[in-house]
N, CA, C and O atoms as CSV, one atom per row, in Angstrom:
chain,resi,resn,atom,element,x,y,z
A,1,MET,N,N,-13.483,11.663,10.939
A,1,MET,CA,C,-14.155,11.742,12.221
A,1,MET,C,C,-15.305,10.743,12.259
A,1,MET,O,O,-16.057,10.605,11.294
A,2,ILE,N,N,-15.429,10.064,13.365
A,2,ILE,CA,C,-16.478,9.064,13.530
A,2,ILE,C,C,-17.756,9.752,13.997
A,2,ILE,O,O,-17.758,10.497,14.976
A,3,ARG,N,N,-18.829,9.489,13.282
A,3,ARG,CA,C,-20.123,10.051,13.687
A,3,ARG,C,C,-20.727,9.200,14.783
A,3,ARG,O,O,-20.510,7.990,14.833
A,4,ILE,N,N,-21.477,9.829,15.649
A,4,ILE,CA,C,-22.101,9.171,16.788
A,4,ILE,C,C,-23.608,9.144,16.574
A,4,ILE,O,O,-24.204,10.181,16.283
A,5,PRO,N,N,-24.242,7.970,16.714
A,5,PRO,CA,C,-25.708,7.936,16.634
A,5,PRO,C,C,-26.300,8.587,17.879
A,5,PRO,O,O,-25.797,8.381,18.984
A,6,THR,N,N,-27.346,9.359,17.713
A,6,THR,CA,C,-27.904,10.103,18.850
A,6,THR,C,C,-29.404,9.900,19.047
A,6,THR,O,O,-29.979,10.481,19.968
A,7,THR,N,N,-30.044,9.104,18.221
A,7,THR,CA,C,-31.479,8.907,18.334
A,7,THR,C,C,-31.784,7.926,19.457
A,7,THR,O,O,-31.422,6.752,19.379
A,8,LEU,N,N,-32.448,8.409,20.501
A,8,LEU,CA,C,-32.816,7.536,21.615
A,8,LEU,C,C,-33.818,6.478,21.172
A,8,LEU,O,O,-34.683,6.733,20.334
A,9,HIS,N,N,-33.687,5.301,21.743
A,9,HIS,CA,C,-34.594,4.167,21.521
A,9,HIS,C,C,-34.559,3.661,20.091
A,9,HIS,O,O,-35.508,3.024,19.635
A,10,LEU,N,N,-33.471,3.938,19.375
A,10,LEU,CA,C,-33.285,3.364,18.048
A,10,LEU,C,C,-33.185,1.854,18.235
A,10,LEU,O,O,-32.360,1.379,19.015
A,11,GLY,N,N,-34.009,1.109,17.532
A,11,GLY,CA,C,-34.025,-0.333,17.745
A,11,GLY,C,C,-34.612,-1.094,16.581
A,11,GLY,O,O,-34.732,-0.581,15.468
A,12,ARG,N,N,-34.977,-2.339,16.867
A,12,ARG,CA,C,-35.460,-3.270,15.857
A,12,ARG,C,C,-36.455,-2.638,14.905
A,12,ARG,O,O,-37.386,-1.935,15.297
A,13,GLU,N,N,-36.213,-2.922,13.642
A,13,GLU,CA,C,-37.068,-2.516,12.533
A,13,GLU,C,C,-36.997,-1.036,12.195
A,13,GLU,O,O,-37.686,-0.585,11.280
A,14,ASP,N,N,-36.160,-0.247,12.928
A,14,ASP,CA,C,-35.938,1.138,12.510
A,14,ASP,C,C,-35.071,1.131,11.261
A,14,ASP,O,O,-34.296,0.202,11.032
A,15,LYS,N,N,-35.209,2.169,10.464
A,15,LYS,CA,C,-34.449,2.289,9.220
A,15,LYS,C,C,-33.988,3.713,9.053
A,15,LYS,O,O,-34.569,4.640,9.618
A,16,GLY,N,N,-32.931,3.884,8.267
A,16,GLY,CA,C,-32.510,5.222,7.907
A,16,GLY,C,C,-31.064,5.539,8.236
A,16,GLY,O,O,-30.266,4.669,8.583
A,17,GLU,N,N,-30.763,6.824,8.111
A,17,GLU,CA,C,-29.391,7.306,8.260
A,17,GLU,C,C,-28.827,7.062,9.656
A,17,GLU,O,O,-27.658,6.702,9.792
A,18,GLU,N,N,-29.639,7.253,10.694
A,18,GLU,CA,C,-29.141,7.034,12.055
A,18,GLU,C,C,-28.747,5.574,12.281
A,18,GLU,O,O,-27.804,5.298,13.023
A,19,VAL,N,N,-29.451,4.645,11.656
A,19,VAL,CA,C,-29.092,3.231,11.753
A,19,VAL,C,C,-27.753,3.010,11.051
A,19,VAL,O,O,-26.906,2.267,11.548
A,20,GLU,N,N,-27.561,3.647,9.904
A,20,GLU,CA,C,-26.286,3.541,9.187
A,20,GLU,C,C,-25.141,4.100,10.024
A,20,GLU,O,O,-24.049,3.531,10.030
A,21,VAL,N,N,-25.373,5.207,10.731
A,21,VAL,CA,C,-24.362,5.794,11.602
A,21,VAL,C,C,-24.015,4.807,12.719
A,21,VAL,O,O,-22.840,4.613,13.031
A,22,LEU,N,N,-25.018,4.193,13.311
A,22,LEU,CA,C,-24.809,3.189,14.351
A,22,LEU,C,C,-24.002,2.012,13.805
A,22,LEU,O,O,-23.044,1.568,14.437
A,23,GLN,N,N,-24.384,1.512,12.645
A,23,GLN,CA,C,-23.688,0.375,12.043
A,23,GLN,C,C,-22.230,0.720,11.731
A,23,GLN,O,O,-21.340,-0.105,11.936
A,24,ALA,N,N,-21.984,1.927,11.239
A,24,ALA,CA,C,-20.610,2.349,10.934
A,24,ALA,C,C,-19.776,2.403,12.209
A,24,ALA,O,O,-18.617,1.988,12.209
A,25,TYR,N,N,-20.352,2.907,13.287
A,25,TYR,CA,C,-19.633,2.980,14.564
A,25,TYR,C,C,-19.288,1.567,15.043
A,25,TYR,O,O,-18.148,1.300,15.423
A,26,LEU,N,N,-20.268,0.669,15.023
A,26,LEU,CA,C,-20.040,-0.698,15.475
A,26,LEU,C,C,-19.010,-1.414,14.602
A,26,LEU,O,O,-18.248,-2.247,15.093
A,27,LYS,N,N,-18.990,-1.095,13.330
A,27,LYS,CA,C,-18.006,-1.686,12.412
A,27,LYS,C,C,-16.609,-1.148,12.717
A,27,LYS,O,O,-15.634,-1.897,12.672
A,28,THR,N,N,-16.509,0.138,13.024
A,28,THR,CA,C,-15.214,0.754,13.311
A,28,THR,C,C,-14.501,0.042,14.449
A,28,THR,O,O,-13.278,-0.089,14.419
A,29,TYR,N,N,-15.235,-0.417,15.447
A,29,TYR,CA,C,-14.614,-1.029,16.618
A,29,TYR,C,C,-14.749,-2.549,16.658
A,29,TYR,O,O,-14.542,-3.166,17.702
A,30,GLY,N,N,-15.098,-3.154,15.510
A,30,GLY,CA,C,-15.004,-4.595,15.371
A,30,GLY,C,C,-16.226,-5.407,15.734
A,30,GLY,O,O,-16.145,-6.635,15.766
A,31,TYR,N,N,-17.344,-4.785,16.007
A,31,TYR,CA,C,-18.542,-5.540,16.354
A,31,TYR,C,C,-19.242,-6.074,15.112
A,31,TYR,O,O,-19.972,-7.063,15.175
A,32,ILE,N,N,-19.015,-5.416,13.992
A,32,ILE,CA,C,-19.503,-5.887,12.699
A,32,ILE,C,C,-18.257,-6.116,11.857
A,32,ILE,O,O,-17.498,-5.187,11.579
A,33,MET,N,N,-18.056,-7.379,11.451
A,33,MET,CA,C,-16.822,-7.706,10.751
A,33,MET,C,C,-16.972,-9.043,10.061
A,33,MET,O,O,-17.623,-9.949,10.581
A,34,ASP,N,N,-16.369,-9.168,8.888
A,34,ASP,CA,C,-16.454,-10.425,8.153
A,34,ASP,C,C,-15.159,-11.226,8.184
A,34,ASP,O,O,-15.106,-12.324,7.631
A,35,LYS,N,N,-14.123,-10.705,8.813
A,35,LYS,CA,C,-12.862,-11.439,8.847
A,35,LYS,C,C,-12.404,-11.645,10.274
A,35,LYS,O,O,-12.830,-10.940,11.188
A,36,LYS,N,N,-11.530,-12.622,10.451
A,36,LYS,CA,C,-11.108,-13.017,11.790
A,36,LYS,C,C,-9.891,-12.231,12.272
A,36,LYS,O,O,-9.593,-12.226,13.467
A,37,GLU,N,N,-9.190,-11.573,11.361
A,37,GLU,CA,C,-7.973,-10.880,11.754
A,37,GLU,C,C,-7.969,-9.481,11.162
A,37,GLU,O,O,-8.374,-9.276,10.018
A,38,ASP,N,N,-7.510,-8.528,11.947
A,38,ASP,CA,C,-7.408,-7.154,11.486
A,38,ASP,C,C,-6.182,-6.535,12.128
A,38,ASP,O,O,-5.964,-6.700,13.328
A,39,PHE,N,N,-5.391,-5.836,11.362
A,39,PHE,CA,C,-4.187,-5.179,11.855
A,39,PHE,C,C,-3.261,-6.152,12.577
A,39,PHE,O,O,-2.581,-5.765,13.527
A,40,GLY,N,N,-3.228,-7.418,12.135
A,40,GLY,CA,C,-2.308,-8.381,12.718
A,40,GLY,C,C,-2.721,-8.926,14.068
A,40,GLY,O,O,-1.924,-9.605,14.716
A,41,VAL,N,N,-3.935,-8.656,14.518
A,41,VAL,CA,C,-4.408,-9.206,15.792
A,41,VAL,C,C,-5.625,-10.077,15.532
A,41,VAL,O,O,-6.411,-9.815,14.621
A,42,GLU,N,N,-5.770,-11.108,16.336
A,42,GLU,CA,C,-6.900,-12.013,16.179
A,42,GLU,C,C,-8.112,-11.453,16.914
A,42,GLU,O,O,-8.024,-11.018,18.062
A,43,ILE,N,N,-9.228,-11.478,16.228
A,43,ILE,CA,C,-10.474,-10.935,16.756
A,43,ILE,C,C,-11.316,-12.076,17.330
A,43,ILE,O,O,-11.311,-13.185,16.795
A,44,ASP,N,N,-12.028,-11.805,18.406
A,44,ASP,CA,C,-12.944,-12.789,18.970
A,44,ASP,C,C,-14.178,-12.820,18.082
A,44,ASP,O,O,-15.150,-12.102,18.317
A,45,ILE,N,N,-14.123,-13.651,17.071
A,45,ILE,CA,C,-15.130,-13.674,16.011
A,45,ILE,C,C,-16.510,-14.080,16.532
A,45,ILE,O,O,-17.518,-13.776,15.894
A,46,GLU,N,N,-16.571,-14.759,17.675
A,46,GLU,CA,C,-17.863,-15.158,18.236
A,46,GLU,C,C,-18.687,-13.951,18.674
A,46,GLU,O,O,-19.914,-14.027,18.744
A,47,ASP,N,N,-18.023,-12.850,18.964
A,47,ASP,CA,C,-18.729,-11.649,19.415
A,47,ASP,C,C,-18.924,-10.625,18.295
A,47,ASP,O,O,-19.353,-9.499,18.549
A,48,THR,N,N,-18.613,-11.010,17.068
A,48,THR,CA,C,-18.841,-10.110,15.950
A,48,THR,C,C,-19.999,-10.641,15.110
A,48,THR,O,O,-20.373,-11.810,15.206
A,49,VAL,N,N,-20.546,-9.773,14.299
A,49,VAL,CA,C,-21.605,-10.201,13.378
A,49,VAL,C,C,-21.201,-9.833,11.964
A,49,VAL,O,O,-20.418,-8.908,11.748
A,50,LYS,N,N,-21.745,-10.567,11.005
A,50,LYS,CA,C,-21.488,-10.242,9.605
A,50,LYS,C,C,-22.229,-8.965,9.243
A,50,LYS,O,O,-23.169,-8.549,9.919
A,51,GLU,N,N,-21.782,-8.368,8.173
A,51,GLU,CA,C,-22.330,-7.095,7.706
A,51,GLU,C,C,-23.855,-7.145,7.586
A,51,GLU,O,O,-24.388,-7.975,6.849
A,52,PRO,N,N,-24.563,-6.266,8.304
A,52,PRO,CA,C,-26.022,-6.203,8.166
A,52,PRO,C,C,-26.400,-5.404,6.918
A,52,PRO,O,O,-25.546,-4.801,6.269
A,53,LYS,N,N,-27.675,-5.411,6.600
A,53,LYS,CA,C,-28.158,-4.604,5.478
A,53,LYS,C,C,-28.057,-3.134,5.892
A,53,LYS,O,O,-28.628,-2.748,6.912
A,54,PRO,N,N,-27.343,-2.305,5.121
A,54,PRO,CA,C,-27.130,-0.902,5.499
A,54,PRO,C,C,-28.442,-0.152,5.745
A,54,PRO,O,O,-29.367,-0.181,4.933
A,55,GLY,N,N,-28.481,0.516,6.891
A,55,GLY,CA,C,-29.625,1.358,7.209
A,55,GLY,C,C,-30.817,0.634,7.785
A,55,GLY,O,O,-31.849,1.257,8.035
A,56,GLU,N,N,-30.705,-0.685,8.008
A,56,GLU,CA,C,-31.813,-1.447,8.577
A,56,GLU,C,C,-31.386,-2.041,9.911
A,56,GLU,O,O,-30.409,-2.787,9.973
A,57,PHE,N,N,-32.100,-1.723,10.966
A,57,PHE,CA,C,-31.809,-2.239,12.297
A,57,PHE,C,C,-32.373,-3.660,12.372
A,57,PHE,O,O,-33.509,-3.870,12.797
A,58,ASP,N,N,-31.564,-4.620,11.955
A,58,ASP,CA,C,-31.986,-6.012,11.870
A,58,ASP,C,C,-31.385,-6.821,13.020
A,58,ASP,O,O,-30.838,-6.254,13.966
A,59,ASP,N,N,-31.492,-8.153,12.933
A,59,ASP,CA,C,-30.946,-9.036,13.972
A,59,ASP,C,C,-29.449,-8.818,14.172
A,59,ASP,O,O,-28.966,-8.775,15.303
A,60,ARG,N,N,-28.725,-8.681,13.073
A,60,ARG,CA,C,-27.272,-8.514,13.166
A,60,ARG,C,C,-26.896,-7.206,13.863
A,60,ARG,O,O,-25.991,-7.174,14.697
A,61,THR,N,N,-27.595,-6.138,13.514
A,61,THR,CA,C,-27.319,-4.849,14.148
A,61,THR,C,C,-27.617,-4.928,15.642
A,61,THR,O,O,-26.843,-4.441,16.465
A,62,GLU,N,N,-28.739,-5.542,15.980
A,62,GLU,CA,C,-29.096,-5.684,17.395
A,62,GLU,C,C,-28.047,-6.506,18.146
A,62,GLU,O,O,-27.649,-6.148,19.255
A,63,LYS,N,N,-27.603,-7.602,17.541
A,63,LYS,CA,C,-26.602,-8.458,18.194
A,63,LYS,C,C,-25.293,-7.690,18.399
A,63,LYS,O,O,-24.681,-7.782,19.463
A,64,ALA,N,N,-24.867,-6.939,17.391
A,64,ALA,CA,C,-23.638,-6.151,17.516
A,64,ALA,C,C,-23.772,-5.103,18.621
A,64,ALA,O,O,-22.842,-4.899,19.402
A,65,LEU,N,N,-24.920,-4.442,18.687
A,65,LEU,CA,C,-25.157,-3.449,19.724
A,65,LEU,C,C,-25.159,-4.096,21.108
A,65,LEU,O,O,-24.612,-3.531,22.055
A,66,ARG,N,N,-25.766,-5.267,21.229
A,66,ARG,CA,C,-25.776,-5.985,22.508
A,66,ARG,C,C,-24.347,-6.329,22.952
A,66,ARG,O,O,-24.005,-6.199,24.128
A,67,HIS,N,N,-23.517,-6.772,21.991
A,67,HIS,CA,C,-22.117,-7.082,22.329
A,67,HIS,C,C,-21.378,-5.823,22.779
A,67,HIS,O,O,-20.574,-5.875,23.709
A,68,PHE,N,N,-21.647,-4.697,22.125
A,68,PHE,CA,C,-21.035,-3.431,22.545
A,68,PHE,C,C,-21.452,-3.089,23.973
A,68,PHE,O,O,-20.616,-2.732,24.803
A,69,GLN,N,N,-22.737,-3.200,24.250
A,69,GLN,CA,C,-23.242,-2.878,25.589
A,69,GLN,C,C,-22.628,-3.815,26.637
A,69,GLN,O,O,-22.226,-3.370,27.712
A,70,GLU,N,N,-22.560,-5.086,26.323
A,70,GLU,CA,C,-21.982,-6.046,27.262
A,70,GLU,C,C,-20.504,-5.750,27.493
A,70,GLU,O,O,-20.049,-5.735,28.637
A,71,PHE,N,N,-19.752,-5.516,26.425
A,71,PHE,CA,C,-18.321,-5.233,26.532
A,71,PHE,C,C,-18.059,-4.020,27.415
A,71,PHE,O,O,-17.083,-3.985,28.165
A,72,ASN,N,N,-18.934,-3.029,27.320
A,72,ASN,CA,C,-18.759,-1.787,28.076
A,72,ASN,C,C,-19.519,-1.782,29.405
A,72,ASN,O,O,-19.667,-0.737,30.038
A,73,GLN,N,N,-19.995,-2.946,29.817
A,73,GLN,CA,C,-20.681,-3.124,31.095
A,73,GLN,C,C,-21.878,-2.179,31.254
A,73,GLN,O,O,-22.082,-1.564,32.300
A,74,LEU,N,N,-22.647,-2.093,30.187
A,74,LEU,CA,C,-23.880,-1.304,30.169
A,74,LEU,C,C,-25.061,-2.255,30.249
A,74,LEU,O,O,-24.904,-3.448,29.990
A,75,PRO,N,N,-26.249,-1.754,30.605
A,75,PRO,CA,C,-27.432,-2.619,30.533
A,75,PRO,C,C,-27.615,-3.107,29.091
A,75,PRO,O,O,-27.662,-2.302,28.161
A,76,VAL,N,N,-27.715,-4.411,28.914
A,76,VAL,CA,C,-27.828,-4.999,27.575
A,76,VAL,C,C,-29.289,-4.975,27.161
A,76,VAL,O,O,-30.080,-5.836,27.546
A,77,THR,N,N,-29.628,-3.966,26.365
A,77,THR,CA,C,-31.018,-3.755,25.955
A,77,THR,C,C,-31.260,-4.084,24.490
A,77,THR,O,O,-32.368,-4.465,24.114
A,78,GLY,N,N,-30.223,-3.938,23.656
A,78,GLY,CA,C,-30.401,-4.169,22.228
A,78,GLY,C,C,-30.988,-2.984,21.497
A,78,GLY,O,O,-31.279,-3.076,20.304
A,79,TYR,N,N,-31.167,-1.872,22.189
A,79,TYR,CA,C,-31.593,-0.633,21.530
A,79,TYR,C,C,-30.726,0.507,22.059
A,79,TYR,O,O,-30.049,0.367,23.078
A,80,LEU,N,N,-30.758,1.613,21.368
A,80,LEU,CA,C,-29.895,2.740,21.704
A,80,LEU,C,C,-30.510,3.553,22.831
A,80,LEU,O,O,-31.476,4.288,22.623
A,81,ASN,N,N,-29.947,3.418,24.023
A,81,ASN,CA,C,-30.445,4.153,25.180
A,81,ASN,C,C,-29.434,5.228,25.592
A,81,ASN,O,O,-28.368,5.347,24.990
A,82,GLN,N,N,-29.771,5.991,26.601
A,82,GLN,CA,C,-28.936,7.116,27.032
A,82,GLN,C,C,-27.538,6.666,27.467
A,82,GLN,O,O,-26.550,7.314,27.124
A,83,GLN,N,N,-27.443,5.562,28.220
A,83,GLN,CA,C,-26.136,5.091,28.681
A,83,GLN,C,C,-25.242,4.706,27.510
A,83,GLN,O,O,-24.042,4.982,27.525
A,84,THR,N,N,-25.819,4.074,26.501
A,84,THR,CA,C,-25.038,3.653,25.337
A,84,THR,C,C,-24.553,4.867,24.558
A,84,THR,O,O,-23.402,4.898,24.122
A,85,ILE,N,N,-25.402,5.857,24.376
A,85,ILE,CA,C,-24.992,7.083,23.680
A,85,ILE,C,C,-23.876,7.769,24.446
A,85,ILE,O,O,-22.913,8.241,23.840
A,86,ARG,N,N,-23.985,7.834,25.772
A,86,ARG,CA,C,-22.922,8.435,26.589
A,86,ARG,C,C,-21.606,7.691,26.387
A,86,ARG,O,O,-20.547,8.312,26.298
A,87,GLN,N,N,-21.669,6.370,26.317
A,87,GLN,CA,C,-20.453,5.568,26.102
A,87,GLN,C,C,-19.865,5.845,24.724
A,87,GLN,O,O,-18.646,5.934,24.576
A,88,TYR,N,N,-20.719,5.982,23.717
A,88,TYR,CA,C,-20.245,6.301,22.367
A,88,TYR,C,C,-19.482,7.620,22.355
A,88,TYR,O,O,-18.526,7.777,21.596
A,89,MET,N,N,-19.895,8.560,23.183
A,89,MET,CA,C,-19.301,9.900,23.170
A,89,MET,C,C,-17.986,9.988,23.953
A,89,MET,O,O,-17.309,11.014,23.903
A,90,GLN,N,N,-17.623,8.934,24.668
A,90,GLN,CA,C,-16.381,8.953,25.426
A,90,GLN,C,C,-15.191,8.941,24.471
A,90,GLN,O,O,-15.206,8.225,23.469
A,91,PRO,N,N,-14.158,9.732,24.777
A,91,PRO,CA,C,-12.946,9.671,23.951
A,91,PRO,C,C,-12.341,8.263,24.026
A,91,PRO,O,O,-12.364,7.623,25.078
A,92,ARG,N,N,-11.813,7.805,22.925
A,92,ARG,CA,C,-11.224,6.468,22.906
A,92,ARG,C,C,-10.194,6.334,21.815
A,92,ARG,O,O,-10.139,7.147,20.892
A,93,CYS,N,N,-9.375,5.305,21.921
A,93,CYS,CA,C,-8.384,5.049,20.888
A,93,CYS,C,C,-9.066,4.357,19.713
A,93,CYS,O,O,-10.255,4.045,19.774
A,94,GLY,N,N,-8.336,4.126,18.680
A,94,GLY,CA,C,-8.915,3.511,17.491
A,94,GLY,C,C,-8.813,2.002,17.465
A,94,GLY,O,O,-9.175,1.386,16.462
A,95,ASN,N,N,-8.327,1.377,18.544
A,95,ASN,CA,C,-8.206,-0.078,18.561
A,95,ASN,C,C,-9.572,-0.752,18.606
A,95,ASN,O,O,-10.541,-0.208,19.136
A,96,LEU,N,N,-9.618,-1.948,18.036
A,96,LEU,CA,C,-10.834,-2.746,18.080
A,96,LEU,C,C,-11.067,-3.227,19.508
A,96,LEU,O,O,-10.113,-3.423,20.261
A,97,ASP,N,N,-12.320,-3.417,19.880
A,97,ASP,CA,C,-12.644,-3.861,21.231
A,97,ASP,C,C,-12.490,-5.362,21.418
A,97,ASP,O,O,-12.121,-5.805,22.506
A,98,LEU,N,N,-12.757,-6.140,20.412
A,98,LEU,CA,C,-12.900,-7.584,20.579
A,98,LEU,C,C,-11.630,-8.357,20.225
A,98,LEU,O,O,-11.698,-9.393,19.564
A,99,ILE,N,N,-10.498,-7.868,20.652
A,99,ILE,CA,C,-9.221,-8.527,20.377
A,99,ILE,C,C,-9.065,-9.687,21.354
A,99,ILE,O,O,-9.202,-9.511,22.565
A,100,LYS,N,N,-8.773,-10.891,20.813
A,100,LYS,CA,C,-8.611,-12.069,21.668
A,100,LYS,C,C,-7.400,-11.936,22.562
A,100,LYS,O,O,-7.499,-12.053,23.784
A,101,GLU,N,N,-6.268,-11.692,21.954
A,101,GLU,CA,C,-5.033,-11.601,22.716
A,101,GLU,C,C,-4.210,-10.467,22.137
A,101,GLU,O,O,-3.798,-10.513,20.978
A,102,LEU,N,N,-3.977,-9.464,22.938
A,102,LEU,CA,C,-3.237,-8.301,22.491
A,102,LEU,C,C,-1.754,-8.623,22.463
A,102,LEU,O,O,-1.217,-9.109,23.459
A,103,PRO,N,N,-1.069,-8.364,21.341
A,103,PRO,CA,C,0.373,-8.568,21.313
A,103,PRO,C,C,1.040,-7.744,22.406
A,103,PRO,O,O,0.440,-6.815,22.948
A,104,GLU,N,N,2.277,-8.086,22.723
A,104,GLU,CA,C,2.995,-7.403,23.806
A,104,GLU,C,C,2.834,-5.899,23.719
A,104,GLU,O,O,2.570,-5.241,24.726
A,105,SER,N,N,2.988,-5.360,22.549
A,105,SER,CA,C,2.723,-3.935,22.362
A,105,SER,C,C,2.228,-3.721,20.950
A,105,SER,O,O,2.999,-3.771,19.991
A,106,ILE,N,N,0.953,-3.484,20.833
A,106,ILE,CA,C,0.369,-3.288,19.510
A,106,ILE,C,C,0.943,-2.047,18.838
A,106,ILE,O,O,1.051,-1.992,17.613
A,107,ALA,N,N,1.306,-1.062,19.633
A,107,ALA,CA,C,1.837,0.177,19.074
A,107,ALA,C,C,3.220,-0.037,18.473
A,107,ALA,O,O,3.519,0.529,17.422
A,108,THR,N,N,4.063,-0.831,19.103
A,108,THR,CA,C,5.424,-0.991,18.586
A,108,THR,C,C,5.453,-1.834,17.333
A,108,THR,O,O,6.398,-1.728,16.552
A,109,GLU,N,N,4.443,-2.677,17.110
A,109,GLU,CA,C,4.430,-3.462,15.885
A,109,GLU,C,C,4.214,-2.586,14.665
A,109,GLU,O,O,4.653,-2.942,13.571
A,110,LYS,N,N,3.560,-1.466,14.821
A,110,LYS,CA,C,3.305,-0.565,13.706
A,110,LYS,C,C,4.233,0.655,13.740
A,110,LYS,O,O,4.041,1.610,12.988
A,111,LYS,N,N,5.234,0.611,14.614
A,111,LYS,CA,C,6.114,1.748,14.822
A,111,LYS,C,C,7.063,1.947,13.639
A,111,LYS,O,O,7.536,0.982,13.039
A,112,TRP,N,N,7.327,3.190,13.321
A,112,TRP,CA,C,8.323,3.504,12.318
A,112,TRP,C,C,9.693,3.242,12.915
A,112,TRP,O,O,9.921,3.502,14.096
A,113,HIS,N,N,10.586,2.741,12.120
A,113,HIS,CA,C,11.939,2.491,12.605
A,113,HIS,C,C,12.862,3.667,12.312
A,113,HIS,O,O,14.005,3.682,12.769
A,114,LYS,N,N,12.389,4.636,11.570
A,114,LYS,CA,C,13.156,5.854,11.307
A,114,LYS,C,C,12.819,6.892,12.369
A,114,LYS,O,O,11.678,6.992,12.821
A,115,THR,N,N,13.825,7.658,12.758
A,115,THR,CA,C,13.554,8.740,13.697
A,115,THR,C,C,13.705,10.100,13.031
A,115,THR,O,O,13.284,11.112,13.592
A,116,ASN,N,N,14.296,10.137,11.850
A,116,ASN,CA,C,14.409,11.386,11.095
A,116,ASN,C,C,13.351,11.396,10.007
A,116,ASN,O,O,13.226,10.443,9.238
A,117,ILE,N,N,12.607,12.459,9.950
A,117,ILE,CA,C,11.571,12.581,8.938
A,117,ILE,C,C,12.063,13.531,7.851
A,117,ILE,O,O,12.554,14.623,8.137
A,118,VAL,N,N,11.926,13.105,6.622
A,118,VAL,CA,C,12.326,13.930,5.485
A,118,VAL,C,C,11.069,14.569,4.910
A,118,VAL,O,O,10.049,13.904,4.729
A,119,TYR,N,N,11.152,15.848,4.629
A,119,TYR,CA,C,10.013,16.542,4.059
A,119,TYR,C,C,10.506,17.498,2.991
A,119,TYR,O,O,11.697,17.796,2.909
A,120,GLU,N,N,9.590,17.971,2.184
A,120,GLU,CA,C,9.939,18.867,1.089
A,120,GLU,C,C,8.793,19.845,0.883
A,120,GLU,O,O,7.622,19.469,0.941
A,121,PHE,N,N,9.141,21.100,0.642
A,121,PHE,CA,C,8.150,22.099,0.262
A,121,PHE,C,C,8.166,22.197,-1.252
A,121,PHE,O,O,9.201,22.504,-1.843
A,122,LYS,N,N,7.045,21.942,-1.878
A,122,LYS,CA,C,6.977,21.982,-3.339
A,122,LYS,C,C,6.624,23.372,-3.851
A,122,LYS,O,O,7.005,23.741,-4.962
A,123,SER,N,N,5.918,24.121,-3.068
A,123,SER,CA,C,5.621,25.494,-3.469
A,123,SER,C,C,5.666,26.358,-2.215
A,123,SER,O,O,5.452,25.872,-1.104
A,124,PHE,N,N,5.937,27.599,-2.399
A,124,PHE,CA,C,6.097,28.512,-1.280
A,124,PHE,C,C,4.990,29.551,-1.278
A,124,PHE,O,O,4.339,29.802,-2.292
A,125,THR,N,N,4.803,30.135,-0.135
A,125,THR,CA,C,3.852,31.224,0.016
A,125,THR,C,C,4.590,32.390,0.652
A,125,THR,O,O,5.620,32.197,1.297
A,126,SER,N,N,4.083,33.566,0.481
A,126,SER,CA,C,4.741,34.728,1.082
A,126,SER,C,C,4.662,34.675,2.609
A,126,SER,O,O,5.388,35.394,3.295
A,127,ASN,N,N,3.783,33.826,3.140
A,127,ASN,CA,C,3.676,33.675,4.587
A,127,ASN,C,C,4.828,32.872,5.187
A,127,ASN,O,O,5.092,32.960,6.386
A,128,LEU,N,N,5.516,32.085,4.348
A,128,LEU,CA,C,6.667,31.311,4.810
A,128,LEU,C,C,7.928,31.923,4.215
A,128,LEU,O,O,8.226,31.730,3.036
A,129,THR,N,N,8.642,32.636,5.011
A,129,THR,CA,C,9.877,33.243,4.505
A,129,THR,C,C,10.983,32.201,4.512
A,129,THR,O,O,10.893,31.190,5.209
A,130,MET,N,N,12.015,32.451,3.740
A,130,MET,CA,C,13.150,31.546,3.696
A,130,MET,C,C,13.821,31.456,5.062
A,130,MET,O,O,14.336,30.400,5.428
A,131,LEU,N,N,13.821,32.553,5.819
A,131,LEU,CA,C,14.398,32.542,7.160
A,131,LEU,C,C,13.662,31.524,8.042
A,131,LEU,O,O,14.293,30.756,8.769
A,132,PHE,N,N,12.329,31.523,7.974
A,132,PHE,CA,C,11.530,30.570,8.740
A,132,PHE,C,C,11.809,29.137,8.282
A,132,PHE,O,O,11.927,28.234,9.111
A,133,LEU,N,N,11.914,28.928,6.984
A,133,LEU,CA,C,12.190,27.588,6.462
A,133,LEU,C,C,13.561,27.100,6.913
A,133,LEU,O,O,13.720,25.927,7.250
A,134,ASN,N,N,14.547,27.985,6.923
A,134,ASN,CA,C,15.874,27.602,7.416
A,134,ASN,C,C,15.812,27.245,8.889
A,134,ASN,O,O,16.468,26.302,9.332
A,135,TRP,N,N,15.014,28.006,9.659
A,135,TRP,CA,C,14.852,27.698,11.081
A,135,TRP,C,C,14.245,26.314,11.268
A,135,TRP,O,O,14.686,25.553,12.129
A,136,LEU,N,N,13.229,25.983,10.460
A,136,LEU,CA,C,12.623,24.664,10.538
A,136,LEU,C,C,13.643,23.564,10.279
A,136,LEU,O,O,13.684,22.548,10.973
A,137,TYR,N,N,14.473,23.798,9.249
A,137,TYR,CA,C,15.404,22.765,8.834
A,137,TYR,C,C,16.574,22.626,9.797
A,137,TYR,O,O,16.950,21.508,10.152
A,138,TYR,N,N,17.157,23.744,10.227
A,138,TYR,CA,C,18.362,23.691,11.034
A,138,TYR,C,C,18.096,23.843,12.529
A,138,TYR,O,O,18.971,23.586,13.357
A,139,GLY,N,N,16.885,24.260,12.860
A,139,GLY,CA,C,16.520,24.397,14.265
A,139,GLY,C,C,17.086,25.634,14.819
A,139,GLY,O,O,16.889,25.930,15.998
C-alpha cells in the first residue's frame, strides 16, 4: 500500500519521515527516477529528477513535486498544500505519469497468454472439505 503524505505546507528544508513518504510517492509514479525506461515504456526524463537525499526536502524533491502539481493541473507551489494532498488521495492505477508515448495497449503487453490457471493445495485445513475442493476444481 502506498502511503500518502499529509503534512500541510511541507516544503523546502523540511526533514523527516513525512518528506520520505512524499519522496516515495513521487518515485512510485515516475517523478523521481534515474532511468529513462520503465516497464518497456519511455519516460519523459526531462520532467523527472534524480534521487534526492532521503528525508530531506531539497531542490530535487521540490522540482518533482512541482512536476506532479503541473501534471495534475494544480497550482504549482512547490510545497504540499491541500489541493495536492487531495490529488494524492484520489484512487489511481499504478502506471507512471510521465510516459512519453503509451504503447497501443500497455495492459496487453504484460498480459498472460494462458487462460487456465493451475494451482495446488499443499496442506489442508478442516475448514476446507474435500467436497468444497472438488467443487473448486470441477465447478
